[in-house]
C-alpha positions in Angstrom: -15.2 10.9 -18.0 -16.2 7.5 -16.5 -12.7 6.1 -17.0 -11.2 9.1 -15.2 -13.6 8.5 -12.3 -12.8 4.8 -12.2 -9.1 5.5 -12.3 -9.3 7.9 -9.4 -11.4 5.4 -7.4 -8.6 2.9 -7.8 -5.6 5.2 -7.7 -6.4 7.1 -4.5 -7.1 4.1 -2.2 -3.9 2.4 -3.5 -1.9 5.6 -2.9 -3.3 5.9 0.6 -2.6 2.2 1.3 1.0 2.3 0.0 1.7 5.7 1.8 5.1 6.2 0.2 5.6 9.6 1.9 4.8 8.1 5.3 7.7 5.6 5.0 10.3 8.1 3.9 11.7 8.9 7.4 12.1 5.2 8.2 13.6 4.6 4.7 16.2 7.3 5.3 17.1 6.0 8.7 17.6 2.5 7.2 19.8 3.6 4.3 21.8 6.2 6.3 25.5 6.0 5.5 24.9 3.8 2.4 26.5 5.0 -0.8 24.3 6.7 -3.4 24.6 3.8 -5.9 23.5 1.3 -3.4 20.6 3.5 -2.3 19.4 3.5 -5.8 19.7 -0.3 -6.0 17.7 -0.6 -2.7 14.9 1.8 -4.0 14.7 -0.2 -7.3 14.7 -3.6 -5.4 11.9 -2.3 -3.1 9.6 -1.3 -5.9 10.2 -4.5 -7.9 9.5 -6.6 -4.8 6.4 -4.6 -4.0 5.1 -5.0 -7.5 5.8 -8.8 -7.7 4.2 -9.5 -4.3 1.1 -7.4 -5.1 0.6 -8.9 -8.6 1.1 -12.5 -7.2 -1.5 -11.9 -4.5 -3.9 -10.2 -6.9 -4.0 -13.2 -9.1 -3.5 -16.0 -6.6 -5.8 -14.4 -4.0 -9.0 -15.0 -6.0 -7.9 -18.6 -6.7 -7.4 -19.2 -3.0 -10.7 -17.6 -2.2 -12.5 -19.8 -4.6 -10.9 -22.9 -3.1 -11.9 -21.8 0.4 -15.3 -20.6 -0.6 -14.7 -17.0 0.4 -16.9 -14.4 -1.4 -15.8 -10.9 -2.2 -18.2 -9.4 0.3 -16.7 -11.6 3.1 -13.2 -10.3 2.1 -14.5 -6.7 2.0 -15.7 -6.9 5.6 -12.6 -8.8 6.8 -10.3 -6.5 4.8 -12.2 -3.4 5.9 -11.7 -4.4 9.6 -8.1 -5.1 9.0 -7.5 -1.8 7.2 -9.3 0.0 10.1 -7.1 -1.7 12.6 -3.9 -0.9 10.5 -4.9 2.7 10.1 -5.5 3.2 13.8 -2.5 1.3 15.1 1.2 1.7 14.2 1.4 -2.0 13.3 3.7 -1.4 10.3 6.3 0.7 12.1 9.6 -1.1 12.5 12.2 -0.7 15.2 15.5 0.8 14.3 17.3 -2.4 15.4 17.0 -3.7 11.8 20.4 -4.8 10.3 21.5 -3.6 6.9 21.5 -6.5 4.5 21.6 -7.1 0.7 17.8 -7.8 0.9 16.9 -4.5 2.6 14.9 -3.6 -0.4 12.9 -6.8 -0.3 12.2 -6.9 3.4 11.2 -4.6 5.1 10.9 -1.9 2.5 9.4 -3.8 -0.5 7.2 -5.8 1.9 5.6 -5.1 4.3 6.2 -1.3 4.0 5.2 -0.7 0.4 3.1 -3.8 -0.2 1.7 -4.8 3.2 -1.7 -6.0 4.4 -3.3 -2.7 3.7 -2.1 -2.6 0.0 -2.9 -6.3 -0.6 -6.4 -6.0 0.9 -7.1 -2.8 -1.1 -5.9 -4.4 -4.4 -8.1 -7.5 -4.2 -11.2 -5.5 -3.3 -10.7 -2.9 -6.0 -10.0 -5.7 -8.6 -13.3 -7.3 -7.7 -15.1 -4.0 -8.1 -13.4 -2.4 -11.0 -11.5 -5.1 -12.8 -7.8 -6.1 -13.1 -6.5 -3.8 -15.9 -7.3 -0.5 -14.2 -6.2 -1.7 -10.8 -2.8 -3.0 -12.2 -2.4 0.4 -14.0 -3.1 2.3 -10.8 -0.8 0.0 -8.8 2.0 0.5 -11.3 1.6 4.3 -11.3 1.6 4.4 -7.5 4.8 2.2 -7.4 6.4 4.5 -9.9 5.7 7.5 -7.7 7.0 5.5 -4.7 10.2 4.7 -6.6 10.8 8.4 -7.4 10.1 9.4 -3.8 12.6 6.8 -2.5 15.2 7.8 -4.9 14.8 11.5 -4.0 14.0 10.8 -0.3 16.4 13.4 1.0 14.9 16.1 -1.2 11.3 15.2 -0.4 12.0 15.4 3.3 13.8 18.7 2.9 10.8 20.1 1.1 8.1 18.7 3.3 10.1 18.5 6.6 10.0 15.6 9.0 6.9 17.1 10.8 5.2 17.6 7.4 5.8 14.0 6.5 4.4 12.8 9.9 1.4 15.0 9.5 0.8 13.7 5.9 1.1 10.1 7.3 -1.6 10.9 9.9 -3.9 12.2 7.2 -3.3 9.1 5.1 -4.2 6.9 8.1 -7.4 8.9 8.5 -8.3 8.4 4.8 -7.5 4.7 5.1 -9.8 4.4 8.0 -12.6 6.1 6.0 -12.0 3.7 3.1 -12.1 0.8 5.6 -15.5 1.8 7.0 -16.8 2.2 3.4 -15.6 -1.3 2.6 -17.2 -2.8 5.7 -20.5 -1.0 4.8 -20.4 -2.2 1.2 -19.7 -5.8 2.3 -22.5 -5.8 4.8 -24.9 -4.2 2.2 -24.1 -7.1 -0.3 -24.5 -9.8 2.3 -27.8 -8.4 3.7 -29.1 -7.6 0.1 -29.9 -4.0 1.0 -29.7 -1.5 -1.8 
């Protein structure tokens, strides 16, 4: 029972941070007119990029922190503030002027859309609290879900509707802001030594 609780405590924040349904309208506008085979390549490229960026940051992040003398609670507060700002603003939305290139799946879809500041911050904080194996498993499962959603983007939008997707994205932003406040509170609690 405890493992299920830990899994949910890692899976849900990562799901909220990645917000795959929220990027679907932008993804569809970016790949509009591209042949199906190339769309599948872009979806695969996006998820692989997101995974590699996330894993690299997850392992190198702690090394960099130790070099700089940054503690987990410092990062919890800074990360929480960043998540709060990201959830309130539309900082990750991109203008439609983006050109279609061979690296579309790398930038902007793989990063910063799937693995951006919110995801990276969430990952490193969760790894510090729950350990690497469960966080990597939750990340992998979330990216698998994102891959399926990108591959079936037209179908998902048809089912949920554009307004449904937008409403879902707003709910995700609200959940992300609640997670951010919780992280700030936990960080302050650790620094102040309050139980």
